[in-house]
VOROBA-148938 format. One record per residue (C-alpha): residue number from 1; residue in one letter; z, y, x. Coordinates in steps of 0.001 Angstrom, whole numbers, padded with zeros to 6 digits. Layout:
VOROBA-148938
<node resi="NUM" resn="A" z="Z" y="Y" x="X"/>
...
END
This chain:
VOROBA-148938
<node resi="1" resn="M" z="035129" y="218375" x="-000622"/>
<node resi="2" resn="P" z="035451" y="217322" x="002980"/>
<node resi="3" resn="N" z="032909" y="219548" x="005423"/>
<node resi="4" resn="T" z="029679" y="218442" x="006950"/>
<node resi="5" resn="K" z="031027" y="219650" x="010475"/>
<node resi="6" resn="N" z="033743" y="217631" x="009655"/>
<node resi="7" resn="L" z="032236" y="214693" x="009184"/>
<node resi="8" resn="I" z="029989" y="214623" x="011961"/>
<node resi="9" resn="M" z="032608" y="215257" x="014408"/>
<node resi="10" resn="R" z="034729" y="212270" x="012906"/>
<node resi="11" resn="K" z="031804" y="210487" x="013528"/>
<node resi="12" resn="T" z="031469" y="211308" x="017011"/>
<node resi="13" resn="L" z="035161" y="210274" x="017527"/>
<node resi="14" resn="L" z="034148" y="207040" x="016426"/>
<node resi="15" resn="L" z="031522" y="206596" x="019048"/>
<node resi="16" resn="L" z="033422" y="208130" x="021932"/>
<node resi="17" resn="P" z="035535" y="205007" x="022960"/>
<node resi="18" resn="F" z="031865" y="203253" x="023058"/>
<node resi="19" resn="L" z="030319" y="206148" x="025470"/>
<node resi="20" resn="L" z="033630" y="205728" x="027424"/>
<node resi="21" resn="F" z="033399" y="202114" x="028225"/>
<node resi="22" resn="I" z="029824" y="202777" x="029338"/>
<node resi="23" resn="N" z="030623" y="205469" x="031875"/>
<node resi="24" resn="G" z="034011" y="203549" x="032518"/>
<node resi="25" resn="C" z="031506" y="200678" x="034330"/>
<node resi="26" resn="G" z="029803" y="203172" x="036874"/>
<node resi="27" resn="V" z="026506" y="202657" x="035316"/>
<node resi="28" resn="E" z="024271" y="205582" x="036641"/>
<node resi="29" resn="E" z="021084" y="204812" x="034886"/>
<node resi="30" resn="E" z="020260" y="206186" x="031462"/>
<node resi="31" resn="V" z="021639" y="203972" x="028581"/>
<node resi="32" resn="E" z="019494" y="203680" x="025684"/>
<node resi="33" resn="V" z="021015" y="204300" x="022818"/>
<node resi="34" resn="P" z="021022" y="201981" x="019671"/>
<node resi="35" resn="A" z="018976" y="203053" x="016928"/>
<node resi="36" resn="E" z="021404" y="202673" x="014358"/>
<node resi="37" resn="V" z="023836" y="205211" x="016148"/>
<node resi="38" resn="K" z="021473" y="207732" x="016546"/>
<node resi="39" resn="E" z="020314" y="207650" x="013348"/>
<node resi="40" resn="A" z="024098" y="208097" x="012431"/>
<node resi="41" resn="L" z="024701" y="210978" x="014431"/>
<node resi="42" resn="S" z="021361" y="212681" x="012761"/>
<node resi="43" resn="K" z="021751" y="211659" x="009497"/>
<node resi="44" resn="P" z="025029" y="213448" x="007828"/>
<node resi="45" resn="E" z="026778" y="211947" x="005401"/>
<node resi="46" resn="E" z="026224" y="212976" x="001750"/>
<node resi="47" resn="P" z="029498" y="214223" x="000428"/>
<node resi="48" resn="T" z="031826" y="212122" x="-001590"/>
<node resi="49" resn="E" z="033240" y="213738" x="-004849"/>
<node resi="50" resn="V" z="036686" y="213171" x="-004617"/>
<node resi="51" resn="A" z="039049" y="213776" x="-007747"/>
<node resi="52" resn="I" z="041626" y="215823" x="-008529"/>
<node resi="53" resn="E" z="044457" y="214625" x="-010183"/>
<node resi="54" resn="E" z="045416" y="217616" x="-012079"/>
<node resi="55" resn="P" z="049440" y="217993" x="-013045"/>
<node resi="56" resn="V" z="049786" y="217182" x="-016509"/>
<node resi="57" resn="N" z="052501" y="219638" x="-018166"/>
<node resi="58" resn="E" z="054935" y="217007" x="-019734"/>
<node resi="59" resn="A" z="056561" y="218348" x="-022558"/>
<node resi="60" resn="P" z="060177" y="219172" x="-022112"/>
<node resi="61" resn="T" z="062603" y="217075" x="-023326"/>
<node resi="62" resn="P" z="065987" y="218191" x="-025146"/>
<node resi="63" resn="G" z="068432" y="219073" x="-022804"/>
<node resi="64" resn="N" z="066069" y="219925" x="-020069"/>
<node resi="65" resn="T" z="065312" y="223639" x="-020689"/>
<node resi="66" resn="P" z="066934" y="226713" x="-019453"/>
<node resi="67" resn="D" z="068589" y="227381" x="-022222"/>
<node resi="68" resn="S" z="069678" y="223981" x="-023161"/>
<node resi="69" resn="N" z="073061" y="224813" x="-022201"/>
<node resi="70" resn="L" z="073483" y="228089" x="-024175"/>
<node resi="71" resn="T" z="074891" y="227015" x="-027573"/>
<node resi="72" resn="E" z="073673" y="228888" x="-030622"/>
<node resi="73" resn="E" z="076319" y="230191" x="-033042"/>
<node resi="74" resn="P" z="074342" y="229511" x="-036518"/>
<node resi="75" resn="L" z="074182" y="233219" x="-038921"/>
<node resi="76" resn="V" z="076502" y="233379" x="-041128"/>
<node resi="77" resn="D" z="076212" y="235637" x="-043911"/>
<node resi="78" resn="P" z="079354" y="237377" x="-044927"/>
<node resi="79" resn="Q" z="080245" y="236388" x="-048102"/>
<node resi="80" resn="P" z="080950" y="239591" x="-050594"/>
<node resi="81" resn="Q" z="084701" y="239610" x="-051284"/>
<node resi="82" resn="E" z="085055" y="238671" x="-055271"/>
<node resi="83" resn="E" z="086193" y="242252" x="-056910"/>
<node resi="84" resn="V" z="089105" y="240747" x="-059053"/>
<node resi="85" resn="P" z="089838" y="243009" x="-062379"/>
<node resi="86" resn="V" z="092737" y="244667" x="-063047"/>
<node resi="87" resn="S" z="094604" y="244780" x="-065767"/>
<node resi="88" resn="P" z="095610" y="248468" x="-067119"/>
<node resi="89" resn="L" z="098787" y="246725" x="-068068"/>
<node resi="90" resn="S" z="099860" y="245554" x="-064522"/>
<node resi="91" resn="V" z="099548" y="248902" x="-062275"/>
<node resi="92" resn="P" z="102968" y="250448" x="-061690"/>
<node resi="93" resn="D" z="102761" y="253200" x="-062885"/>
<node resi="94" resn="N" z="101831" y="251311" x="-066854"/>
<node resi="95" resn="V" z="104353" y="249599" x="-067869"/>
<node resi="96" resn="S" z="105937" y="247762" x="-070754"/>
<node resi="97" resn="T" z="108593" y="249598" x="-073005"/>
<node resi="98" resn="E" z="110723" y="246096" x="-072059"/>
<node resi="99" resn="E" z="110933" y="247469" x="-068818"/>
<node resi="100" resn="I" z="112237" y="250674" x="-069731"/>
<node resi="101" resn="E" z="116084" y="251581" x="-070678"/>
<node resi="102" resn="I" z="117226" y="255118" x="-071890"/>
<node resi="103" resn="R" z="120030" y="257048" x="-070296"/>
<node resi="104" resn="E" z="121206" y="260117" x="-072220"/>
<node resi="105" resn="G" z="117340" y="260589" x="-073480"/>
<node resi="106" resn="V" z="115988" y="260313" x="-069853"/>
<node resi="107" resn="Q" z="114099" y="256974" x="-069616"/>
<node resi="108" resn="Y" z="114101" y="254726" x="-066209"/>
<node resi="109" resn="L" z="112885" y="251580" x="-065312"/>
<node resi="110" resn="K" z="115509" y="249245" x="-064811"/>
<node resi="111" resn="D" z="117515" y="248620" x="-061972"/>
<node resi="112" resn="S" z="116435" y="252071" x="-060832"/>
<node resi="113" resn="D" z="117808" y="255379" x="-061055"/>
<node resi="114" resn="T" z="114948" y="257335" x="-060523"/>
<node resi="115" resn="P" z="113650" y="258885" x="-063756"/>
<node resi="116" resn="Y" z="110214" y="257214" x="-064603"/>
<node resi="117" resn="T" z="106874" y="259140" x="-064300"/>
<node resi="118" resn="G" z="103922" y="257315" x="-065754"/>
<node resi="119" resn="T" z="102801" y="255419" x="-068756"/>
<node resi="120" resn="V" z="104908" y="253463" x="-071208"/>
<node resi="121" resn="F" z="103368" y="250873" x="-073917"/>
<node resi="122" resn="K" z="104284" y="248468" x="-076664"/>
<node resi="123" resn="L" z="102154" y="245718" x="-078107"/>
<node resi="124" resn="H" z="101817" y="244231" x="-081452"/>
<node resi="125" resn="D" z="102551" y="240934" x="-081931"/>
<node resi="126" resn="N" z="099315" y="239585" x="-081910"/>
<node resi="127" resn="G" z="098852" y="241304" x="-078626"/>
<node resi="128" resn="E" z="096795" y="244481" x="-079401"/>
<node resi="129" resn="K" z="098767" y="248071" x="-077834"/>
<node resi="130" resn="G" z="101114" y="249406" x="-080607"/>
<node resi="131" resn="M" z="101845" y="252563" x="-078882"/>
<node resi="132" resn="E" z="100747" y="254533" x="-075772"/>
<node resi="133" resn="V" z="102913" y="257524" x="-074502"/>
<node resi="134" resn="N" z="103045" y="259265" x="-071130"/>
<node resi="135" resn="L" z="106134" y="259840" x="-068958"/>
<node resi="136" resn="K" z="106784" y="262818" x="-066694"/>
<node resi="137" resn="D" z="110895" y="262565" x="-065019"/>
<node resi="138" resn="G" z="111323" y="260063" x="-067565"/>
<node resi="139" resn="K" z="110669" y="262792" x="-070509"/>
<node resi="140" resn="P" z="107676" y="262456" x="-072524"/>
<node resi="141" resn="D" z="104442" y="265037" x="-071068"/>
<node resi="142" resn="G" z="101348" y="264637" x="-072845"/>
<node resi="143" resn="L" z="100007" y="262367" x="-075399"/>
<node resi="144" resn="I" z="101582" y="259959" x="-077325"/>
<node resi="145" resn="V" z="099623" y="257833" x="-079239"/>
<node resi="146" resn="T" z="100141" y="255029" x="-081623"/>
<node resi="147" resn="Y" z="097403" y="251948" x="-083217"/>
<node resi="148" resn="Y" z="097314" y="250030" x="-086223"/>
<node resi="149" resn="E" z="097149" y="246050" x="-085320"/>
<node resi="150" resn="N" z="093417" y="246341" x="-086152"/>
<node resi="151" resn="G" z="093020" y="248680" x="-082805"/>
<node resi="152" resn="Q" z="092269" y="251827" x="-084837"/>
<node resi="153" resn="K" z="094524" y="255018" x="-083400"/>
<node resi="154" resn="K" z="097117" y="255869" x="-086639"/>
<node resi="155" resn="E" z="098902" y="258612" x="-084922"/>
<node resi="156" resn="Q" z="098523" y="261145" x="-082195"/>
<node resi="157" resn="S" z="100488" y="263814" x="-080642"/>
<node resi="158" resn="S" z="101154" y="266377" x="-077898"/>
<node resi="159" resn="F" z="104495" y="266885" x="-075905"/>
<node resi="160" resn="K" z="105775" y="269373" x="-072888"/>
<node resi="161" resn="D" z="109125" y="268119" x="-070955"/>
<node resi="162" resn="G" z="110083" y="266037" x="-073966"/>
<node resi="163" resn="K" z="109374" y="268988" x="-076437"/>
<node resi="164" resn="P" z="106668" y="269237" x="-079272"/>
<node resi="165" resn="A" z="103523" y="270810" x="-077657"/>
<node resi="166" resn="D" z="101061" y="273611" x="-079318"/>
<node resi="167" resn="G" z="098483" y="271942" x="-080446"/>
<node resi="168" resn="E" z="096244" y="269721" x="-083143"/>
<node resi="169" resn="W" z="098080" y="266555" x="-084626"/>
<node resi="170" resn="F" z="096793" y="264020" x="-086064"/>
<node resi="171" resn="S" z="097077" y="260800" x="-087955"/>
<node resi="172" resn="W" z="094906" y="258705" x="-088893"/>
<node resi="173" resn="H" z="094103" y="256232" x="-092484"/>
<node resi="174" resn="E" z="093993" y="251971" x="-091401"/>
<node resi="175" resn="N" z="090408" y="252209" x="-092282"/>
<node resi="176" resn="G" z="089587" y="254966" x="-089461"/>
<node resi="177" resn="Q" z="089552" y="257571" x="-092083"/>
<node resi="178" resn="M" z="091434" y="260566" x="-091087"/>
<node resi="179" resn="K" z="094387" y="261376" x="-093094"/>
<node resi="180" resn="V" z="096576" y="264493" x="-091436"/>
<node resi="181" resn="K" z="095769" y="267192" x="-089157"/>
<node resi="182" resn="M" z="098177" y="270092" x="-088435"/>
<node resi="183" resn="I" z="098279" y="272997" x="-085544"/>
<node resi="184" resn="I" z="101454" y="273518" x="-083898"/>
<node resi="185" resn="E" z="102305" y="276378" x="-082288"/>
<node resi="186" resn="D" z="105762" y="277441" x="-080729"/>
<node resi="187" resn="G" z="107077" y="274401" x="-081748"/>
<node resi="188" resn="E" z="105984" y="275167" x="-085746"/>
<node resi="189" resn="T" z="103795" y="273892" x="-087776"/>
<node resi="190" resn="I" z="101630" y="276675" x="-088761"/>
<node resi="191" resn="S" z="098796" y="274623" x="-090941"/>
<node resi="192" resn="E" z="098391" y="271284" x="-092453"/>
<node resi="193" resn="E" z="095468" y="269167" x="-093712"/>
<node resi="194" resn="Y" z="095271" y="265698" x="-095639"/>
<node resi="195" resn="W" z="092687" y="263004" x="-096865"/>
<node resi="196" resn="N" z="092894" y="259953" x="-098986"/>
<node resi="197" resn="S" z="092186" y="256941" x="-097526"/>
<node resi="198" resn="G" z="088560" y="257195" x="-099449"/>
<node resi="199" resn="G" z="087720" y="260543" x="-097506"/>
<node resi="200" resn="D" z="088534" y="263218" x="-100165"/>
<node resi="201" resn="S" z="090156" y="266394" x="-099507"/>
<node resi="202" resn="V" z="093965" y="266086" x="-100970"/>
<node resi="203" resn="D" z="096728" y="268330" x="-101199"/>
<node resi="204" resn="S" z="099936" y="267189" x="-099875"/>
<node resi="205" resn="S" z="100995" y="264052" x="-098112"/>
<node resi="206" resn="L" z="101923" y="262003" x="-101045"/>
<node resi="207" resn="E" z="098499" y="262156" x="-102189"/>
<node resi="208" resn="S" z="096939" y="261325" x="-098942"/>
<node resi="209" resn="E" z="098780" y="257571" x="-098828"/>
<node resi="210" resn="K" z="096197" y="256492" x="-101818"/>
END
């Protein structure tokens, strides 16, 4: 808003040419100043309100923002790796009897000169496991288990370095009933027990076939 003192000075500057004109003509007598001029000098102007335009904050347009030149890469959630089930029949130390050949009583992988160590299996025609044997340096070492076509265990025995090992040997009926239990020590059978398919104890292996 304009200062009142500045307004009076502005009016005086407006009248200055008029006063200089009078003095320049060499008039020595007192000059009568017009009443309207006196009134203009004595009466300050009422301050006028000046509208001040406030700056308008314009919304930034796309591409003009400070960070517009920065390209944000979308966050990508790492996809979990899908676990593929591995068949126990496909691992390196678990092979089919079709991949084994016997040379002088020692078992090798075909096209290999190193006696095989690992598990060897055989399948029935219906795809069920028929036999599983553990080998060490090409000879049975550990459990040998055979199975019926329905998946039920048939026989289980133990070997060590290719020879019968001490311990319990078992045989089952196809319905799951125990058939024979033997105990081996020092390579000899020291006890035998038999059962028929009904679960009854019998005296001989011949009776256990019933």
